C-alpha positions in Angstrom: 0.0 0.0 0.0 1.4 3.3 -1.0 2.0 6.2 1.4 -0.2 8.4 -0.7 -3.2 6.1 -0.4 -2.6 5.8 3.4 -2.6 9.6 3.6 -5.9 9.8 1.7 -7.4 7.2 4.1 -6.0 9.0 7.2 -7.1 12.5 6.2 -10.5 11.3 5.2 -11.1 9.8 8.7 -9.2 12.2 10.9 -12.1 14.7 11.0 -15.8 14.3 10.1 -16.3 14.1 6.3 -17.2 17.2 4.3 -14.9 19.6 6.3 -14.5 22.6 4.0 -11.2 23.8 5.4 -9.4 20.5 5.0 -11.0 20.0 1.6 -9.6 23.3 0.3 -6.1 22.5 1.5 -6.1 19.0 0.0 -7.5 20.3 -3.4 -4.9 23.1 -3.4 -1.8 21.2 -2.4 -2.5 17.4 -2.3 -2.5 14.9 0.6 1.2 15.2 1.5 1.3 19.0 1.8 -2.2 19.0 3.5 -1.0 16.5 6.1 2.2 18.6 6.7 0.1 21.8 7.1 -2.2 20.0 9.6 0.6 18.7 11.7 2.5 22.0 11.6 -0.7 23.7 12.7 -0.9 26.0 9.6 -4.6 25.5 9.7 -7.3 26.6 12.1 -7.1 25.6 15.8 -10.5 24.0 15.5 -9.3 21.7 12.7 -6.1 20.8 14.5 -7.9 20.0 17.7 -10.5 17.8 16.0 -7.8 15.9 14.2 -5.6 15.4 17.2 -8.6 14.2 19.3 -9.6 11.7 16.6 -6.0 10.5 16.2 -5.5 10.1 19.9 -1.9 11.0 19.8 0.4 14.0 18.8 -0.2 15.1 15.2 2.7 14.0 12.9 2.9 13.0 9.3 4.0 9.5 10.3 1.1 9.2 12.8 -1.5 10.1 10.1 0.2 7.7 7.7 0.2 4.9 10.2 -3.5 5.6 11.0 -4.3 5.4 7.3 -2.4 2.1 6.8 -4.3 0.6 9.8 -7.6 1.6 8.2 -6.6 0.2 4.8 -5.5 -3.1 6.5 -8.9 -3.3 8.3 -10.8 -2.7 5.1 -8.8 -5.2 3.2 -9.7 -7.9 5.7 -13.4 -7.0 5.3 -13.3 -7.1 1.5 -13.7 -3.3 1.4 -11.8 -1.0 -0.9 -11.1 2.7 -0.7 -11.7 5.0 -3.7 -10.0 8.4 -3.8 -10.4 11.5 -6.0 -7.3 10.5 -7.9 -8.8 7.2 -8.9 -10.3 6.6 -12.4 -13.6 5.4 -10.9 -14.1 8.6 -8.8 -17.5 10.1 -9.8 -16.9 13.5 -11.5 -20.3 14.8 -10.1 -18.8 15.1 -6.6 -16.9 18.2 -7.7 -20.2 20.0 -7.9 -20.3 20.0 -4.1 -17.5 22.6 -4.1 -20.1 25.1 -5.4 -22.3 24.7 -2.4 -19.6 24.1 0.2 -19.5 26.7 2.9 -18.2 27.3 6.4 -20.3 26.5 9.5 -23.1 29.1 9.7 -24.5 27.9 13.0 -27.1 25.7 11.3 -26.4 22.0 11.5 -27.9 21.6 8.0 -25.3 24.0 6.6 -22.2 22.3 7.7 -19.9 19.7 6.1 -20.9 20.1 2.5 -17.5 19.7 0.9 -16.8 16.8 -1.5 -15.7 13.5 0.1 -12.0 12.9 0.5 -12.5 9.2 0.1 -15.2 6.5 -0.1 -15.1 3.1 1.4 -16.8 0.7 -1.0 -18.0 -2.9 -1.2 -19.3 -4.4 -4.4 -18.4 -5.5 -7.9 -19.1 -2.3 -9.8 -17.1 0.8 -10.6 -18.3 3.9 -8.8 -18.4 6.2 -11.8 -20.2 3.7 -13.9 -22.8 2.9 -11.2 -23.6 6.5 -10.7 -23.5 7.6 -14.3 -27.2 6.8 -14.9 -28.5 6.9 -11.3 -31.6 8.3 -9.5 -31.9 8.8 -5.8 -35.1 7.5 -4.3 -35.6 8.7 -0.7 -38.3 9.3 1.8 -39.7 8.6 5.3 -38.6 5.8 7.6 -42.2 5.5 8.9 -43.5 4.9 5.4 -47.1 4.2 4.7 -48.3 1.3 2.6 -48.9 3.7 -0.2 -45.4 5.1 0.1 -43.7 1.8 0.2 -45.7 0.6 -2.9 -44.8 3.7 -4.9 -41.1 3.6 -3.9 -41.0 -0.1 -5.0 -42.8 0.6 -8.2 -40.5 3.5 -9.2 -37.3 1.7 -8.2 -38.2 -1.5 -9.9 -39.1 0.3 -13.1 -35.9 2.3 -13.0 -33.8 -0.8 -12.5 -35.5 -2.6 -15.4 -34.8 0.5 -17.5 -31.1 0.4 -16.8 -30.9 3.1 -14.1 -29.1 2.7 -10.8 -31.2 3.3 -7.7 -29.4 5.2 -5.0 -30.7 5.5 -1.4 -29.6 5.5 2.2 -30.4 2.0 3.3 -32.9 3.1 6.0 -36.2 1.7 7.0 -39.3 2.6 5.0 -38.9 4.2 1.6 -35.1 3.5 1.3 -35.5 -0.2 2.0 -38.4 -0.5 -0.4 -36.4 1.1 -3.1 -33.3 -1.0 -2.6 -35.3 -4.3 -2.5 -37.3 -3.5 -5.6 -34.2 -2.5 -7.6 -32.6 -5.9 -6.6 -35.8 -7.7 -7.6 -35.7 -5.9 -10.9 -32.3 -7.2 -11.6 -30.7 -3.8 -11.5 -27.9 -2.1 -9.7 -28.6 -0.3 -6.4 -26.2 1.7 -4.2 -26.7 2.1 -0.4 -24.9 5.1 1.0 -24.4 4.6 4.7 -23.8 7.0 7.6 -21.5 4.5 9.4 -18.8 1.9 8.7 -19.7 -0.7 6.1 -19.2 -3.5 8.6 -21.7 -1.9 11.0 -24.9 -2.0 9.0 -27.7 0.3 10.3 -30.4 -0.5 10.8 -29.4 -4.0 11.9 -32.7 -5.4 10.5 -31.3 -4.6 7.0 -28.1 -6.7 7.5 -29.2 -9.3 5.0 -30.2 -6.6 2.5 -26.9 -4.9 2.8 -25.1 -8.2 2.2 -27.0 -8.7 -1.0 -26.4 -5.2 -2.1 -22.7 -5.7 -1.5 -22.8 -8.7 -3.8 -24.9 -7.3 -6.6 -24.7 -3.5 -6.2 -22.5 -1.2 -4.1 -22.4 -0.3 -0.4 -20.7 3.0 0.1 -19.6 5.1 3.1 -17.4 8.1 3.9 -16.7 6.6 7.3 -14.1 3.9 7.7 -14.9 0.4 9.1 -16.3 0.3 12.7 -17.5 3.9 12.6 -20.9 4.1 14.5 -24.0 5.7 13.1 -24.3 9.1 14.9 -27.4 11.2 14.1 -25.4 14.1 12.5 -23.8 11.7 10.1 -27.0 11.0 8.4 -27.3 14.7 7.5 -23.7 14.8 6.3 -24.3 11.7 4.2 -27.3 13.1 2.4 -25.2 15.4 0.3 -23.4 12.4 -1.2 -26.7 10.8 -2.3 -27.8 14.1 -3.9 -24.5 14.8 -5.6 -23.9 11.3 -7.0 -27.3 11.0 -8.6 -28.7 12.6 -11.8 -31.8 13.5 -9.9 -33.6 12.9 -6.6 -37.2 11.6 -6.1 -38.9 12.3 -2.7 -41.6 9.7 -2.3 -42.9 10.4 1.2 -41.7 12.9 3.9 -43.1 14.4 7.1 -42.8 18.1 7.6 -39.5 17.6 9.4 -37.6 15.0 7.4 -34.0 14.2 6.6 -35.1 13.2 3.1 -36.2 16.7 2.5 -32.7 17.8 3.2 -31.4 15.4 0.5 -33.8 17.0 -1.9 -32.6 20.5 -0.8 -29.0 19.5 -1.5 -30.1 18.3 -5.0 -31.8 21.6 -5.6 -28.7 23.6 -4.6 -26.6 21.4 -7.0 -28.9 22.1 -9.9 -30.1 18.5 -10.1 -33.8 17.7 -11.0 -35.9 17.6 -7.8 -38.9 15.3 -8.1 -41.7 14.7 -5.7 -44.5 12.1 -5.6 -47.7 13.7 -4.4 -49.7 11.9 -1.7 -53.0 12.1 0.1 -53.5 15.6 1.6 -54.7 13.9 4.8 -51.4 12.0 5.3 -48.8 13.3 7.7 -46.2 11.4 5.6 -47.0 13.6 2.6 -46.9 17.0 4.2 -43.2 17.4 3.4 -43.8 16.4 -0.2 -46.5 18.9 -0.7 -44.4 21.6 0.9 -41.6 20.8 -1.5 -44.0 20.9 -4.5 -44.6 24.6 -3.6 -40.9 25.3 -4.3 -40.3 26.7 -7.8 -38.7 24.2 -10.1 -39.8 21.1 -8.3 -41.7 18.6 -10.5 -44.5 16.3 -9.5 -43.9 12.7 -10.8 -46.3 9.7 -10.7 -44.5 7.1 -12.8 -41.2 5.8 -13.9 -41.6 7.4 -17.3 -42.1 10.8 -15.6 -38.8 10.3 -13.6 -36.8 9.2 -16.6 -38.1 12.2 -18.7 -36.8 14.6 -16.0 -33.4 13.0 -15.4 -32.7 11.5 -18.9 -31.5 12.9 -22.1 -33.3 16.0 -23.3 -35.6 15.3 -26.2 -34.9 11.5 -26.1 -36.2 10.1 -22.8 -39.8 11.3 -23.0 -42.7 10.1 -21.0 -45.5 8.7 -23.2 -48.7 10.7 -23.3 -51.6 9.2 -21.2 -53.8 7.0 -23.3 -57.5 7.0 -22.6 -60.0 4.5 -24.1 -61.6 5.7 -27.3 -65.4 6.3 -27.0 -67.7 5.3 -29.8 -68.4 8.9 -30.9 -64.8 10.2 -30.7 -64.2 9.8 -34.5 -67.3 11.8 -35.4 -66.8 15.2 -37.1 -67.8 18.2 -34.9 -71.2 18.7 -36.6 -72.3 15.1 -36.3 -71.2 15.1 -32.6 -73.2 18.2 -31.9 -76.3 16.8 -33.6 -75.9 13.6 -31.6 -76.1 15.7 -28.4 -79.7 16.7 -29.4 -80.9 13.1 -30.0 -83.2 12.0 -27.1 -82.9 8.6 -25.3 -86.6 7.7 -25.3 -89.2 9.7 -27.2 -88.3 10.0 -30.9 -87.9 13.5 -32.3 -88.0 14.7 -35.9 -84.9 16.1 -37.6 -86.2 19.6 -37.1 -86.8 19.1 -33.4 -83.3 17.6 -33.0 -81.8 20.5 -34.8 -83.5 23.0 -32.5 -82.4 21.0 -29.4 -78.8 20.8 -30.7 -78.6 24.4 -31.9 -77.9 23.6 -35.5 -79.8 24.2 -38.8 -82.4 21.7 -40.0 -80.2 21.1 -43.1 -77.2 20.1 -41.0 -79.3 17.8 -38.8 -80.8 16.1 -41.9 -77.3 15.6 -43.3 -75.9 14.1 -40.1 -78.7 11.9 -38.9 -78.4 9.2 -41.7 -74.7 8.9 -40.9 -75.4 8.5 -37.2 -78.0 5.8 -38.0 -75.5 4.0 -40.3 -72.8 4.0 -37.5 -75.3 2.6 -35.0 -75.5 5.7 -32.8 -79.1 6.5 -33.6 -82.1 4.4 -34.6 -85.2 5.4 -36.6 -88.6 5.0 -34.9 -91.6 5.9 -37.2 -90.7 9.4 -38.6 -88.3 10.3 -35.7 -84.9 9.5 -34.2 -83.7 8.5 -30.8 -80.4 7.0 -29.4 -79.8 3.4 -30.3 -80.4 1.0 -27.5 -77.3 -1.0 -26.4 -77.1 -4.4 -28.0 
């Protein structure tokens, strides 16, 4: 294992992911110089303190490198690989996070928005290829039956259409999306907020194992990292940045899934929302998001693909309604037909008066309506034909 790879691993784990200050130094000077700057305290006191606390020993280049080597060895034993920004399979979309990265403003939701320094990955696919045609499907943990059904329907259809389904592996909407994508024979990516070897929730352990075999399990945190609450908010930006668009299926008024949609909006990605019953608490957040300009309502796989796919190519088909017997009539015949009674026969002149047309137009149209079976002749009058 090279020293550079060990430094990428060490730097990525020495502070919480998404740290803007560390990210700027690494992008400007690379991992070697960034590590030297950190150890020489040429960065903020806050960053130095956080790194020293996480390392548990005095900050030196050798200590950070040793820390990284230990993480790489642990990952190797678990069948996990590390992917860094210098690797060919690193997704180019992550660079968009630089545009929305900012310092801590006092709001938890505004912190740690810088691109990842590394990702720990389990699975047979390349990251860039898996994320190239991908859609994030997110939503409430306490999903309703309606929400779980819609999430599964969308994810299964996307998978069958060759799109990767990205989600966070949580209960509810996330789990329904992952399972449907697997059932559809497609690729799904679970982005965790903890170490890959500490699946959360535990009840999804078997699902994560299958995703690791057929899709990808991804985390910014090294093996053994626990799932702290704040980490789910930090993780959400990766889901939004990696995907071509984000679909919010269900969300309460206060929902982490809404934050994922907000990240996608800041990144300029399509933000898509499934409407729900106005009486459902699990759709309140969806309806609030639909009030935001630029957000699109979607109700089918075709709608989603039209929004995230190639412009002018991946178009949703127009809704098809059953043709009614009189749909092919010309406008005049259709208007005359409106004046024909159901029971008591009327003359052509009476029908003309009822329909608001001339007697001549009625006399021209009625024989055609009789021939087509819409009208029947009774004595000297006309009435609607009875069903066979």
